[in-house]
C-alpha positions in Angstrom: -2.0 -8.4 -3.8 -2.1 -6.0 -0.9 -4.2 -3.2 -0.6 -3.5 -1.5 2.9 -6.5 -1.2 5.5 -8.4 -2.2 2.6 -11.6 -3.7 4.3 -15.1 -5.3 2.5 -17.1 -1.7 3.8 -14.0 0.2 2.1 -14.8 -2.0 -0.9 -18.5 -1.4 -1.3 -17.8 2.4 -0.2 -15.9 2.7 -3.7 -18.6 1.4 -5.7 -21.1 3.3 -4.0 -18.7 6.7 -5.1 -17.7 5.5 -8.2 -21.1 4.1 -9.5 -19.1 0.7 -10.7 -21.0 -2.3 -10.1 -18.1 -4.2 -9.7 -14.5 -3.7 -9.0 -11.5 -5.5 -10.9 -10.6 -6.9 -7.8 -14.4 -8.8 -7.6 -14.5 -9.2 -11.2 -11.7 -12.2 -10.1 -13.1 -14.3 -7.7 -17.4 -14.2 -6.7 -16.8 -16.2 -3.6 -13.6 -14.4 -1.8 -12.7 -16.2 1.2 -12.9 -14.1 4.7 -10.1 -13.8 6.3 -9.1 -13.0 10.0 -6.0 -11.2 10.8 -4.8 -10.8 14.4 -1.7 -10.7 15.3 -0.2 -11.5 18.7 -0.8 -8.6 20.2 -4.4 -8.4 19.6 -5.5 -6.1 16.5 -3.2 -6.0 14.0 -0.5 -3.3 12.8 0.5 -3.3 9.4 3.8 -4.9 9.8 2.3 -8.1 11.8 -0.4 -8.4 9.3 2.6 -8.3 6.4 4.7 -11.0 8.5 2.0 -13.5 8.8 1.3 -12.6 5.2 4.9 -13.6 4.2 6.5 -15.6 6.6 2.7 -18.2 7.2 3.8 -17.2 11.1 1.9 -14.6 13.9 3.9 -12.4 15.0 4.0 -9.1 17.7 2.6 -5.6 16.3 5.7 -3.8 15.1 8.0 -7.1 13.8 8.7 -7.7 10.5 9.6 -10.9 9.5 10.7 -12.0 12.9 9.1 -13.9 16.3 8.9 -13.8 19.5 11.8 -15.8 20.3 14.4 -14.0 17.8 14.4 -16.7 15.4 13.6 -14.9 11.3 11.6 -17.1 9.1 11.8 -17.3 6.1 10.0 -15.2 3.6 8.2 -16.3 0.8 10.1 -13.8 -1.5 13.6 -15.4 -0.1 11.5 -18.9 -1.3 11.3 -17.5 -4.7 14.8 -15.7 -5.1 16.3 -20.2 -3.6 14.4 -21.4 -6.3 16.2 -19.2 -8.6 12.4 -17.2 -9.5 12.7 -13.7 -10.5 11.5 -11.2 -7.3 9.7 -8.1 -7.2 8.1 -5.2 -4.7 6.0 -2.8 -5.7 4.3 0.1 -3.3 3.9 3.4 -3.6 4.9 4.3 -0.1 8.0 3.7 0.6 9.8 0.6 -0.1 11.1 0.2 3.4 7.4 0.8 4.9 5.8 -2.2 6.9 4.4 -4.0 4.1 7.1 -4.6 1.4 9.6 -4.2 4.3 8.5 -8.0 5.7 8.7 -9.3 2.4 12.2 -9.2 2.2 13.5 -7.9 5.5 13.4 -8.8 9.2 13.4 -7.1 12.7 12.2 -5.9 15.7 10.8 -2.5 14.4 9.2 -1.1 11.8 10.4 1.9 11.6 14.3 1.4 11.5 14.4 2.7 8.0 18.0 2.5 7.6 18.4 -0.6 8.8 15.0 -2.5 6.5 16.3 -0.3 3.5 20.0 -1.6 4.1 18.5 -5.3 4.1 16.2 -4.5 1.4 19.0 -3.7 -1.1 21.3 -6.2 0.5 18.9 -8.9 -1.2 18.7 -9.4 -5.4 15.4 -8.7 -6.1 15.4 -7.8 -9.5 12.5 -5.1 -9.5 12.2 -2.7 -6.7 9.7 0.1 -6.9 7.9 2.8 -4.8 9.1 5.9 -2.6 11.7 6.3 -0.2 15.6 7.6 -1.7 16.0 9.0 1.4 17.3 6.1 2.8 19.2 5.2 -0.3 21.2 8.1 -0.4 23.6 10.0 2.2 22.2 12.8 4.1 23.6 15.8 2.2 22.8 15.3 -1.6 18.6 15.9 -0.2 18.6 19.0 2.0 18.9 16.9 5.4 17.6 13.8 5.2 18.8 10.5 3.8 21.3 8.7 6.1 23.6 9.3 9.0 26.5 6.6 7.5 27.4 8.4 4.2 26.1 5.6 1.8 25.1 5.6 -1.2 23.1 3.2 -2.1 21.5 3.7 -5.4 24.9 3.4 -6.7 26.0 0.7 -5.2 23.2 -1.1 -7.0 24.2 0.1 -10.8 27.4 -0.6 -10.1 26.1 -4.0 -9.2 24.6 -3.9 -12.4 20.7 -2.3 -12.1 18.8 0.0 -13.9 17.8 2.9 -11.5 14.7 5.8 -13.0 13.5 8.4 -10.6 10.7 9.7 -12.9 7.7 8.4 -15.3 9.5 8.7 -18.4 12.2 6.9 -17.8 10.3 4.1 -15.7 8.1 3.5 -19.6 11.5 4.2 -21.6 13.6 1.0 -19.4 15.3 -1.0 -22.5 14.0 -4.2 -23.3 15.9 -6.8 -22.1 16.2 -5.0 -19.1 16.1 -7.4 -15.8 16.9 -5.6 -12.7 15.5 -2.0 -11.8 15.3 0.2 -8.9 12.7 2.9 -8.9 12.2 5.8 -6.6 10.1 8.6 -7.3 9.9 10.3 -4.1 12.0 10.8 -1.0 8.9 9.3 1.2 5.7 7.8 0.2 4.4 8.7 -3.0 2.2 11.2 -4.2 -1.7 11.2 -2.5 -3.4 10.4 -5.9 -6.1 13.4 -4.9 -3.8 15.6 -4.6 -1.3 15.3 -7.8 -2.6 18.1 -9.8 -1.9 20.6 -6.2 1.4 18.9 -6.3 2.6 19.4 -9.4 3.0 15.6 -9.4 1.1 14.2 -12.2 3.1 12.6 -14.8 6.3 13.1 -13.1 5.5 10.2 -11.1 3.9 6.3 -12.0 0.6 5.4 -11.6 0.3 2.2 -9.0 -1.2 0.8 -12.8 1.7 1.8 -14.3 4.3 0.7 -12.0 2.9 -3.1 -11.7 3.1 -3.7 -15.3 6.5 -2.4 -15.9 7.4 -5.0 -12.8 4.9 -7.6 -15.2 6.8 -7.0 -17.8 10.4 -7.8 -16.8 10.0 -10.4 -14.0 8.0 -12.9 -17.1 11.3 -13.0 -18.7 12.6 -15.3 -16.2 11.7 -18.7 -17.2 12.1 -20.4 -13.8 9.0 -18.1 -12.8 9.0 -15.4 -10.5 7.0 -13.8 -6.8 5.9 -10.7 -7.0 3.8 -8.3 -4.4 2.1 -4.9 -5.0 0.7 -3.1 -2.1 -1.8 0.2 -2.2 -0.9 1.5 0.7 -2.0 4.9 0.6 -5.6 3.4 1.3 -4.6 2.8 5.1 -3.6 6.6 5.0 -7.1 7.7 3.8 -8.9 5.9 6.5 -6.1 7.0 8.9 -7.0 10.7 8.3 -11.0 9.9 7.9 -10.5 10.7 4.2 -13.4 9.7 2.5 -12.9 11.4 -0.5 -8.6 10.5 -0.2 -9.5 6.5 0.3 -11.8 6.0 -2.7 -9.1 7.3 -5.1 -6.8 5.1 -3.6 -8.4 2.4 -3.6 -9.4 2.7 -7.3 -5.9 3.4 -8.0 -5.2 -0.3 -6.6 -7.9 -2.0 -8.3 -6.6 -0.2 -11.3 -3.2 -2.2 -10.7 -5.9 -5.0 -10.3 -7.0 -4.6 -13.3 -3.5 -4.8 -15.2 -1.7 -8.0 -13.0 -5.6 -9.9 -14.6 -5.0 -9.3 -17.8 -1.4 -10.5 -17.7 -2.4 -13.2 -15.9 -5.2 -14.2 -18.8 -2.5 -13.5 -21.3 0.2 -16.1 -19.0 -2.6 -19.0 -17.7 0.4 -20.5 -16.2 0.0 -17.6 -12.8 -1.9 -17.4 -9.6 -3.1 -13.7 -8.4 -4.1 -12.9 -4.5 -6.0 -10.2 -3.5 -6.3 -9.4 0.1 -5.7 -6.6 2.4 -3.6 -6.7 5.7 -6.2 -5.0 8.1 -9.4 -2.6 7.8 -8.4 0.8 9.2 -10.4 2.7 11.2 -14.1 1.4 11.4 -15.7 2.3 8.0 -19.2 2.1 8.7 -21.0 1.9 5.0 -24.9 2.9 4.9 -25.5 3.2 1.4 -26.6 7.3 2.0 -23.4 8.4 1.7 -22.7 11.9 -0.8 -21.5 11.0 -3.7 -21.4 13.8 -5.4 -20.0 16.0 -2.4 -17.0 13.3 -2.0 -16.0 12.9 -5.5 -16.2 16.7 -6.0 -13.9 16.9 -3.1 -10.0 18.0 -4.8 -7.5 17.6 -2.6 -7.1 15.8 0.6 -8.1 16.2 4.2 -4.0 16.4 4.5 -3.7 18.9 1.9 -5.8 21.3 3.3 -4.9 20.4 6.7 -1.5 21.3 5.1 -2.4 24.7 4.0 -4.1 25.7 6.8 -1.1 25.0 9.2 0.5 27.6 6.4 -1.9 30.5 6.7 -4.4 30.3 4.3 -8.0 30.9 5.2 -10.0 27.8 6.4 -13.1 28.7 4.9 -11.8 30.0 1.8 -10.0 26.5 1.1 -12.7 24.1 2.7 -14.9 26.3 0.0 -12.4 25.7 -2.6 -11.6 21.8 -2.2 -14.5 20.1 -0.7 -17.2 22.6 -1.4 -18.3 22.8 2.2 -19.3 26.7 3.3 -20.8 27.4 5.9 -18.7 25.6 9.1 -19.5 26.2 12.7 -18.1 26.4 15.3 -17.6 23.6 16.8 -15.8 21.7 13.3 -13.4 24.8 13.6 -12.0 23.8 16.9 -12.1 20.0 15.7 -9.7 21.6 12.7 -7.9 23.6 15.1 -7.6 21.0 17.5 -6.9 18.3 15.4 -5.5 19.3 12.2 -6.2 16.9 9.0 -8.1 14.3 10.8 -10.2 17.1 11.9 -10.3 17.9 8.5 -11.7 14.6 7.5 -13.8 14.8 10.6 -15.9 17.9 9.4 -15.6 16.3 5.8 -17.1 13.7 6.7 -19.5 15.1 8.6 -20.5 17.1 5.3 -20.8 13.6 3.4 -22.7 11.6 5.6 -19.4 9.0 6.1 -19.4 7.5 9.3 -16.3 6.4 11.5 -15.5 4.8 14.3 -13.0 7.4 17.0 -15.0 10.6 14.9 -13.9 14.1 17.1 -10.6 11.9 18.4 -7.2 14.2 19.0 -5.4 11.1 17.7 -5.7 9.1 14.7 -8.4 5.6 14.9 -6.6 2.8 14.6 -6.9 -0.2 13.3 -9.9 -2.9 13.9 -10.4 -6.5 13.8 -12.6 -6.9 10.9 -12.2 -9.9 8.6 -10.6 -9.1 5.3 -11.6 -10.2 2.0 -9.1 -12.6 -0.2 -9.5 -13.3 -3.8 -8.0 -15.4 -5.8 -7.5 -15.8 -9.8 -5.8 -18.5 -11.7 -4.1 -22.0 -11.5 -4.5 -23.5 -7.9 -7.0 -20.6 -6.8 -9.4 -23.0 -5.2 -6.6 -23.8 -2.4 -7.2 -20.7 -1.2 -11.5 -20.4 -1.5 -11.4 -21.5 2.5 -8.7 -19.2 4.0 -9.7 -18.2 7.4 -6.8 -16.4 8.8 -3.9 -14.5 7.7 -0.8 -17.1 8.8 -2.9 -19.9 6.6 -3.1 -17.8 3.4 1.2 -17.1 4.3 1.8 -20.9 4.2 -1.0 -21.4 0.9 1.4 -18.7 -0.5 4.7 -21.6 0.1 2.9 -23.9 -1.1 1.3 -22.6 -4.6 5.3 -20.7 -5.6 7.1 -23.9 -4.0 5.3 -27.2 -3.6 6.2 -26.6 0.9 5.3 -25.5 4.1 7.5 -22.6 5.3 10.2 -23.6 7.4 
């Protein structure tokens, strides 16, 4: 389980805002190890970080399960498939986004969405759940978005024996005995947790916890075992937006999925569970003085607020209605005008007493080299007590799944 962009201070902020003494992930492992996240380019992006975890090898930023010499090392998902185990990928961003793609595809460019989708579709992944149906259907089927070659990958997978669902009710109603399913619930990324009500997708898209629960229920029927990767991909996006409420709501969503997985492990004690992050995002500071009430009372993300302002909504009215922020200064209005959703996030952070690196930048502030936590639970967890680097974590995963090193 990978919390994208989930550094230690993101965890601290979430506990401070929600009032939780311990998150579900912390209850897994009271003494988590710390892991470095560097890529061959220095500070990592999600592609290189996921590659290290998925293969045990470091690579360059934007590269997916491919090394600088052009070789394509086996991923842990591919190793599990070769052993006859079932496999699954679950995310609340696009299924072809960097983190899930690194486990199931190979290439030098993380944004080659159609090629990555082709590779993912060609695999025998029994459970694939998330967003991103725009790269599975012909362009004419989605008002201008979609594939440029006319292929309908959803129908191809149906013809090959996969069930297909595109909404929460159908996912939760999958017949007993379903062994192969693709669930794609949005054109690209799924709705941000904080925006579900405004986007009117509450009850239409499944939660990350529901997708995790469904995946575990389907994968458990294979006597040879399974490998499942679950990503909370939107934690990172809250960081890029400098939006504490966005970040916290997504980390809470991810932690609910962790709790579901822990319950599964408790009922299936031959299962090993690892929870970690790929990197920290945007240099979040934590002082303990953040205004938890103001953060909890924010009712939409800065991205959604910014989109409404760009569409013509009154800036003062919408900031007051959705974030209880009034009395904006001229400087704050300029930040929002010049930097759009990052500017909204900066203004919200100022009023909520949240501090980030890169405040006031016209660009999204990027990842950092801050070490991240590794929580391990279940048989074999002790092998992860001394993880110190993300590629080392990948090697340990290979031994846990197959008893041997990466190729």
